[in-house]
Every structure is written in structure tokens, then in C-alpha cells.
C-alpha positions in Angstrom: 73.4 -33.2 -86.6 72.3 -29.5 -86.6 68.8 -30.6 -87.0 69.3 -33.3 -84.2 70.9 -30.5 -82.1 68.0 -28.0 -82.9 65.6 -30.5 -82.2 67.0 -31.1 -78.9 67.0 -27.6 -77.7 63.2 -27.5 -78.6 62.4 -30.6 -76.4 64.4 -28.9 -73.5 62.8 -25.7 -74.1 59.4 -27.3 -73.7 60.3 -29.3 -70.7 61.9 -26.3 -69.1 58.7 -24.1 -70.0 56.4 -27.2 -68.3 58.4 -26.9 -65.1 58.0 -23.4 -64.8 54.3 -23.4 -65.5 52.2 -22.4 -62.4 50.3 -25.1 -60.6 47.5 -22.7 -59.7 46.8 -21.8 -63.6 43.1 -21.8 -64.0 42.5 -21.8 -60.3 40.3 -19.4 -58.6 40.8 -18.8 -54.6 38.0 -17.5 -52.9 39.3 -16.4 -49.7 37.9 -15.1 -46.0 34.0 -15.2 -46.7 31.6 -16.9 -44.2 30.1 -19.8 -45.7 26.9 -21.4 -46.0 27.1 -24.8 -47.9 23.8 -25.8 -48.5 24.0 -29.0 -46.2 21.8 -27.2 -43.5 24.7 -26.8 -40.9 25.8 -23.7 -39.5 27.9 -21.1 -41.3 31.5 -21.4 -41.1 33.6 -18.6 -40.9 37.3 -17.6 -42.7 36.1 -20.2 -45.5 38.6 -20.9 -48.6 37.5 -22.4 -51.7 39.3 -23.3 -54.6 37.8 -23.6 -58.2 39.5 -25.4 -61.1 37.9 -26.2 -64.4 34.4 -25.1 -63.3 34.5 -27.5 -60.4 35.3 -27.0 -56.6 38.2 -28.3 -56.0 38.8 -27.9 -52.1 36.7 -26.4 -49.2 39.1 -25.5 -46.1 39.5 -22.4 -43.7 42.1 -20.0 -44.5 45.6 -21.2 -44.2 44.3 -24.8 -43.6 45.5 -25.6 -47.2 47.9 -23.9 -49.6 47.0 -21.9 -52.5 48.4 -22.9 -55.6 51.2 -20.6 -57.1 49.5 -18.6 -60.0 46.0 -19.0 -58.6 43.6 -16.0 -59.1 42.5 -14.9 -55.4 39.6 -13.0 -54.4 39.7 -11.4 -51.1 36.0 -11.9 -49.8 36.4 -11.2 -45.9 33.1 -9.4 -44.6 31.4 -11.5 -47.7 28.9 -14.9 -47.5 29.1 -17.5 -50.0 26.3 -19.9 -50.6 25.5 -22.4 -53.4 23.7 -21.1 -56.6 20.2 -20.8 -56.2 17.6 -23.6 -57.8 14.2 -22.5 -58.2 12.2 -25.7 -58.1 9.3 -24.5 -59.7 9.5 -22.0 -62.7 8.2 -21.2 -66.2 11.1 -20.2 -68.4 11.2 -17.8 -70.8 14.1 -17.0 -73.1 14.3 -13.1 -71.9 14.5 -14.2 -68.3 18.2 -16.1 -68.7 20.2 -13.2 -67.5 17.8 -12.1 -64.9 18.0 -15.5 -63.0 21.6 -15.0 -63.0 21.8 -11.6 -61.9 19.7 -12.7 -58.9 21.9 -15.8 -58.1 19.7 -18.4 -59.5 21.9 -21.0 -61.3 19.3 -23.6 -62.1 15.8 -23.9 -62.8 13.4 -27.1 -62.5 11.3 -25.7 -65.6 7.4 -26.7 -65.9 7.0 -25.1 -69.3 3.6 -25.3 -71.2 4.8 -26.4 -74.8 6.9 -29.2 -74.9 8.7 -28.0 -78.1 9.5 -24.4 -77.2 10.7 -25.8 -73.5 12.9 -28.1 -74.8 14.4 -25.8 -77.3 15.4 -23.1 -74.3 16.9 -25.9 -72.1 19.0 -26.7 -75.1 20.1 -23.3 -75.6 20.7 -22.1 -72.0 22.3 -25.5 -71.1 24.9 -25.2 -74.2 25.7 -21.8 -73.8 24.0 -20.5 -76.9 21.7 -18.0 -74.3 23.3 -16.9 -71.0 21.2 -18.2 -68.4 20.9 -21.1 -65.5 20.7 -24.6 -66.2 17.3 -25.8 -67.0 15.7 -29.3 -66.1 12.5 -29.4 -68.0 9.1 -31.4 -68.2 8.2 -30.3 -71.4 4.3 -30.0 -71.8 2.2 -31.1 -68.9 -0.1 -34.4 -68.7 -3.7 -33.6 -67.9 -7.2 -34.8 -68.1 -9.6 -34.3 -70.8 -10.0 -31.2 -71.7 -6.8 -30.1 -71.4 -6.5 -26.5 -69.2 -3.7 -25.3 -71.7 -3.2 -25.9 -75.2 0.4 -27.1 -74.9 -0.4 -29.8 -72.7 -1.4 -33.4 -73.7 -5.0 -34.4 -72.3 -5.4 -38.3 -71.4 -8.7 -40.2 -70.7 -7.5 -43.6 -70.6 -4.6 -45.5 -68.9 -3.2 -46.3 -72.1 -3.2 -42.7 -73.2 -1.6 -41.8 -70.0 1.2 -44.0 -70.9 1.8 -43.0 -74.3 2.1 -39.2 -72.9 4.9 -40.2 -70.6 6.3 -42.1 -73.4 6.4 -39.1 -75.8 8.3 -37.1 -73.1 10.9 -39.4 -72.5 11.6 -39.8 -76.1 11.6 -36.2 -76.5 14.2 -36.3 -73.6 12.3 -34.3 -70.8 14.1 -34.4 -67.4 10.8 -35.1 -65.5 6.8 -35.5 -65.9 4.2 -32.8 -64.8 0.7 -33.9 -64.2 -2.0 -31.5 -63.9 -5.3 -30.6 -62.3 -7.6 -32.9 -64.2 -5.7 -36.3 -63.6 -7.8 -38.4 -61.6 -6.5 -41.5 -59.5 -7.3 -43.8 -62.0 -5.3 -42.3 -64.6 -2.3 -41.3 -62.0 -1.4 -44.9 -61.2 -0.7 -45.9 -64.8 1.0 -43.0 -65.5 3.4 -43.1 -62.7 3.7 -46.9 -63.2 5.2 -46.0 -66.9 7.3 -43.0 -65.4 9.2 -45.5 -62.7 9.8 -47.8 -65.8 11.4 -45.0 -67.5 12.9 -43.8 -64.5 11.3 -40.3 -64.7 10.2 -38.4 -61.3 6.7 -37.0 -61.6 5.5 -33.7 -60.2 2.0 -33.1 -59.5 0.0 -29.8 -59.7 -3.2 -31.8 -58.3 -6.9 -31.1 -58.3 -9.0 -33.9 -59.1 -6.6 -36.2 -56.8 -5.7 -35.5 -53.3 -2.4 -34.9 -51.8 -2.3 -38.4 -49.7 -3.2 -40.4 -52.4 -1.1 -38.9 -55.2 1.8 -39.2 -52.7 1.1 -42.7 -51.5 1.0 -43.5 -55.4 4.4 -42.4 -55.8 4.4 -38.4 -56.9 7.8 -37.2 -56.0 6.7 -33.9 -55.4 3.4 -31.7 -55.0 3.8 -28.3 -56.3 1.9 -25.1 -54.6 0.6 -27.3 -51.8 -2.0 -28.5 -54.2 -4.3 -31.3 -53.4 -3.7 -30.9 -49.4 -7.0 -29.1 -48.8 -8.8 -32.3 -50.6 -6.7 -34.5 -48.2 -7.8 -32.8 -45.2 -11.1 -31.8 -46.2 -14.4 -33.6 -44.7 -16.1 -33.2 -48.2 -13.4 -33.4 -50.8 -15.8 -34.2 -53.6 -17.0 -30.4 -53.7 -13.3 -29.3 -54.5 -12.7 -32.5 -57.0 -16.0 -31.5 -58.9 -14.9 -27.8 -58.8 -11.7 -28.7 -60.7 -13.7 -29.5 -63.9 -12.8 -26.1 -64.7 -9.2 -24.9 -63.6 -10.0 -21.6 -62.2 -12.9 -22.4 -60.4 -11.2 -25.3 -58.8 -8.4 -22.9 -57.9 -10.5 -20.6 -56.6 -12.3 -23.1 -54.4 -9.1 -24.9 -53.2 -7.3 -21.4 -52.5 -10.3 -20.4 -50.3 -10.4 -23.8 -48.9 -7.4 -23.3 -46.8 -9.3 -20.8 -44.5 -11.7 -23.4 -43.5 -9.3 -26.0 -42.0 -8.7 -26.2 -38.4 -5.1 -26.3 -37.1 -5.4 -29.7 -35.9 -6.5 -31.4 -39.1 -3.7 -29.4 -40.9 -1.2 -30.8 -38.3 -2.4 -34.2 -39.2 -2.4 -34.1 -42.6 1.3 -32.4 -42.8 2.4 -35.5 -40.5 0.9 -38.0 -43.0 2.0 -36.4 -46.0 5.5 -35.9 -44.5 5.4 -39.9 -43.6 5.1 -40.7 -47.5 8.5 -38.9 -48.3 7.0 -36.8 -51.0 8.6 -33.3 -51.2 6.4 -30.2 -50.9 7.2 -27.3 -53.3 4.8 -24.6 -51.7 5.5 -21.5 -54.0 4.3 -19.2 -51.1 5.3 -16.4 -53.2 2.4 -17.5 -55.7 0.1 -17.6 -52.8 0.7 -14.4 -51.3 0.8 -12.5 -54.5 -3.0 -14.0 -55.4 -4.1 -12.9 -51.9 -3.0 -9.2 -52.8 -3.5 -9.3 -56.8 -5.8 -6.0 -56.0 -3.0 -4.2 -54.6 -1.6 -1.5 -57.0 1.6 -0.8 -55.5 3.0 -4.4 -56.4 3.3 -3.4 -60.0 5.9 -0.7 -58.8 8.0 -3.0 -56.6 11.9 -2.6 -57.4 12.6 -5.3 -59.3 9.5 -5.2 -61.7 12.1 -3.0 -63.3 13.7 -6.4 -64.6 10.9 -7.1 -66.7 11.2 -6.0 -70.2 8.9 -3.1 -71.4 7.2 -5.3 -74.0 6.7 -8.2 -71.8 3.3 -7.7 -70.9 2.3 -11.1 -69.2 3.8 -10.6 -66.0 1.9 -7.0 -65.7 -1.2 -7.9 -66.8 -3.0 -8.3 -63.7 -6.4 -6.7 -64.9 -6.5 -9.4 -67.8 -6.1 -12.3 -65.1 -8.6 -11.0 -62.9 -11.2 -10.7 -65.6 -10.6 -14.2 -66.7 -10.9 -15.3 -62.9 -13.6 -13.3 -61.9 -12.6 -13.0 -58.4 -14.2 -10.3 -56.2 -13.3 -9.0 -52.9 -14.9 -12.0 -51.0 -12.3 -14.1 -52.8 -9.5 -12.1 -51.8 -10.8 -12.1 -48.1 -11.1 -15.9 -48.1 -7.4 -16.3 -49.7 -5.9 -13.8 -47.1 -7.4 -15.8 -44.5 -5.9 -18.7 -45.9 -2.3 -17.6 -45.8 -1.9 -18.4 -42.1 -3.3 -21.8 -42.7 -0.7 -22.4 -45.7 2.2 -21.2 -43.6 1.2 -23.4 -40.5 1.2 -26.3 -43.1 4.5 -25.6 -44.1 5.7 -25.5 -40.6 4.3 -28.5 -39.4 5.4 -30.6 -42.8 9.1 -29.3 -41.8 8.6 -30.2 -38.4 7.5 -33.7 -39.4 10.8 -34.4 -41.5 9.2 -33.6 -44.8 11.3 -32.2 -47.4 10.8 -28.5 -48.7 12.2 -27.2 -51.9 11.7 -23.1 -52.7 9.9 -22.5 -56.0 8.5 -19.3 -57.3 6.1 -19.9 -60.1 7.9 -17.3 -61.9 7.1 -15.8 -64.7 3.3 -15.4 -63.9 1.6 -12.5 -62.8 3.9 -10.2 -61.0 6.3 -13.0 -59.9 9.7 -11.9 -61.7 12.0 -14.5 -62.7 15.1 -14.6 -60.1 13.5 -11.9 -57.6 10.6 -14.4 -57.0 12.5 -16.9 -55.5 14.0 -14.5 -52.8 10.3 -13.5 -51.9 9.7 -17.3 -51.5 12.7 -17.6 -49.2 11.7 -15.0 -47.1 7.9 -16.2 -47.0 9.5 -19.4 -45.9 11.1 -17.7 -43.1 7.8 -16.0 -42.2 6.2 -19.2 -42.1 8.8 -20.3 -39.5 11.5 -21.9 -41.1 15.2 -20.6 -40.1 17.2 -18.4 -42.6 19.2 -21.5 -43.3 16.3 -24.1 -43.6 15.2 -21.7 -46.5 18.8 -21.3 -48.4 18.7 -25.0 -47.9 15.4 -25.3 -49.5 16.5 -23.2 -52.4 19.7 -25.1 -52.8 20.4 -28.8 -51.9 16.7 -29.6 -51.5 16.1 -28.4 -54.9 19.0 -30.6 -56.4 17.6 -33.6 -54.3 14.2 -32.9 -56.4 16.4 -33.2 -59.5 18.0 -36.2 -58.5 21.7 -34.0 -59.0 24.3 -35.0 -56.8 26.7 -32.1 -58.4 24.5 -29.5 -57.2 23.0 -27.6 -54.4 26.0 -27.5 -52.0 29.4 -25.8 -51.9 31.9 -29.0 -51.5 34.8 -30.7 -53.5 33.7 -32.3 -56.3 30.6 -30.3 -56.8 30.1 -27.8 -59.9 31.0 -24.3 -58.9 27.9 -22.7 -59.0 27.8 -20.2 -56.2 26.8 -17.0 -55.0 28.9 -14.1 -52.8 26.4 -12.1 -51.3 27.7 -8.6 -49.4 26.1 -9.4 -45.9 25.2 -12.9 -43.8 21.8 -14.0 -44.4 22.0 -16.1 -41.5 20.8 -13.2 -39.4 18.5 -11.8 -42.1 17.3 -13.8 -45.1 16.8 -10.2 -47.0 20.7 -10.3 -47.4 20.3 -13.2 -50.1 19.0 -10.2 -52.4 22.4 -8.2 -52.1 24.3 -9.9 -54.4 28.2 -9.1 -55.1 29.1 -11.7 -57.7 27.6 -15.2 -59.0 29.8 -18.1 -60.2 28.5 -20.7 -62.9 30.1 -23.3 -63.9 33.3 -21.2 -62.5 32.9 -18.2 -64.6 32.5 -15.3 -62.6 29.5 -13.1 -63.5 28.5 -9.1 -62.0 24.9 -8.5 -61.6 25.4 -4.5 -62.6 27.1 -5.9 -66.0 24.2 -8.5 -66.5 21.7 -5.6 -66.0 23.9 -3.1 -68.2 23.9 -5.7 -71.1 19.9 -6.6 -71.0 19.0 -2.7 -70.9 21.1 -1.8 -73.8 
């Protein structure tokens, strides 16, 4: 009887404890901020967001729903919340993980040069072994012969193109990247194999023009590559130039300046009609056009780069390899308004634009460069809300991930709290109070203090 009575008392105590537990335990309530939810709609004032177990449980206005008793409450009156930013074109390096997060970038569509290292970094980031954003990686690129980079696969026949896709599928790549020397004859079987394996294909084009690639089934065109070939009267000149990567890049980058506005508008409309997405990486084009400006090395966000990481700062080495001279830079700067016009026309025609930075390349700092990209999208003619949508929901759409890119019930709790409203000034996206990743709150100052130790 004694043991039975003790057991009954223990059960009663447990039941009483359960009855007294707080329903809001583990819930974070974000109260009073203006919300830009990533849908492209207008900002919502006095928002209330409930986060539980790493997911968004509810989104409402203050006082529209009850905050569970025991929830952790954050008063964010005067702040603005946006979804976690998605860099739709990055080259992720291990050191960059906390740098991305400190700048509000919670996911990256990664186009690494080497398959093994790319997938290893992805695994470490996504499993939490290394602090950083979610990574979705293509592994090494697929190129024609000879491959531009040693980490890529060079293919010369349709069978080799198919096998290269198969190898990435087996390795667990999230998408496929094709590079400048892939011809239309190689692209078709490659796309056919990728479609069978349900892998989206992104393209940095050279020997295939943008319209041909888009009509064949490419999901996204990176850097607006191949657009000049699609618009030019004599595309063969650019196709031949891409026998050598930097020669082709030089010709194409300067070739924008040779296009008239009517041709650009017509090409943008034709591309938008194919439903291909464009990742313009305006930050890359703008940086290339001013590589000789030494002041770029002293911009504040360059301090995010470790002292022993020379690649981003190695402008002199890159210029020596490229062989660019003053006439090249003059041509590049003349091209910039045409590139901006293409972005405007493509958006006006209903095309999907996703924001990507191309970091970490020369002077493009992981995390910070995506804010440059959004500012340049606004300068090109998009609204700040359009630019934020390009860096959130549109990136998620490219990744085919319904769980990311918006602040809405059921989505993953990746979001950024800003000290000001970017709807009136896109520069406000740089002024970050806190970042939430999988429901975990991170403070930019704490992240910076940790990596500077």
C-alpha cells in the first residue's frame, strides 16, 4: 500500500506539473515591428510574429492574437522585419559563414569550383558543425573542353555531358551549373539528363546565347551572360572569343555598350517570355568596371575579410591575368547603363530577378556584397520592395524551396530585424539589429567579436 500510495502521489505531481506548464514555453514573440514579408506586398505595421521550434507559428497584427503565457517577448517597435536574405549566386568559403549571418544572409545558392570541398562545406554548415547560412550547392561546374577551372568537369560529347550530370546527382548536388564553353549541342543532352533527375540547371553562358539556353530549359542565367550574344547582330564574334574565358568575358562585358536600347528591350521581353530567371550580379559588373579604383579596398566592409585571405584583395593579380587596360574599363563603364536597362526591361516584362553577389571574388565580400546588389537593383529601376523580394522569395523560388524566403506561418524562422525601414531607403538593410536563423537569435556585434578573437 505504501509503495502504491507513493506511486499515486508521483503521478499526481507529474499531472499537476503538466497542468501548470506554460503554454508559451519555447515561443518567441516579435512585437510591434513593421513587416516586409517577402511577398512583394506593402509593409505591414504593428506586426506580431510568433516563432516556435524554429518555425513561424503565426503572423498577425499586435492584439489580433493572444501571445501564449510564458513566451519570450521582444519589443520591436520602430524596427522592421524582413525574411532572411538569400544570396542566389555565391562561391562559399568556410571562413565566410559567420560573415554571411552578420549581414543577414541566411541561405546561399553556391556555385563552388570543386565538388568535394563544396559538398563538405555544405554538410558542415547545414548540420551546424560550422556557424553559417544554409547552403545549396551545385558542386563543380560542367564546362566544355578544356575546362576553365581545374575543379570543373570538361565534356566533349553528349554522353560525357550526361555522365557529368549523373555524377553530381550521385554526389548529392542540389543543382547543376554549366559554364561558358558548353555549346548548344552539349547543352541539350545535359538538360535532358538533368530533367530526368529533377535537378535545375543554372548557366554562366558563353558559347550558347541566352535565348537558346532559355528555350532549351535553363532555369536561370547567371551574370546576364549570353544576353549580348542573343542581342548582337554578329554573335559569332563573342562565341569565338569564349575559346578563352577572360577573352570572352572582356568581349561580352564591353559588348553591352554596343547594343541600342530598342534591341535590349526586345531581348529582355523575349527572355522574360521563356520564364527563365535572371541573376544579374550587378555588384560584379559594377566592381569590374571600377577595379582600378584603389579606394574600393578601403570600404568599411572589407574589414570583414580575414587578414590572411588574399583572394578578395588581390586586384593586381587579377588585372595581370586579365590584361585589362584603360580602354577596357571605359567600355565596361559604358556598358553599365545598358545592363541596368536590361534589368528594368526584364522586370517590366514580368521576368523573375533573383539577387546574387558572386562573393567571394575580387572585392566582393560575403554578406556585404548582397546589400550592394540590392542597392544596385534599386539604382537600376527596381523599388526597394522589389529588391528585397529579389533577395528573399525569388531566391527561394530558384531553389524550389517553399519553406524559405517569406515571413509567413509554416515557414522556417529565418528573418532579419532592421533598425530602420528599407522601403524608403534600401541602405537600411545594412543596419541590422539581430538575425534569426532556425529560430535562434544572433547579434551581429557578437558574431564580429567572435571572429576577431
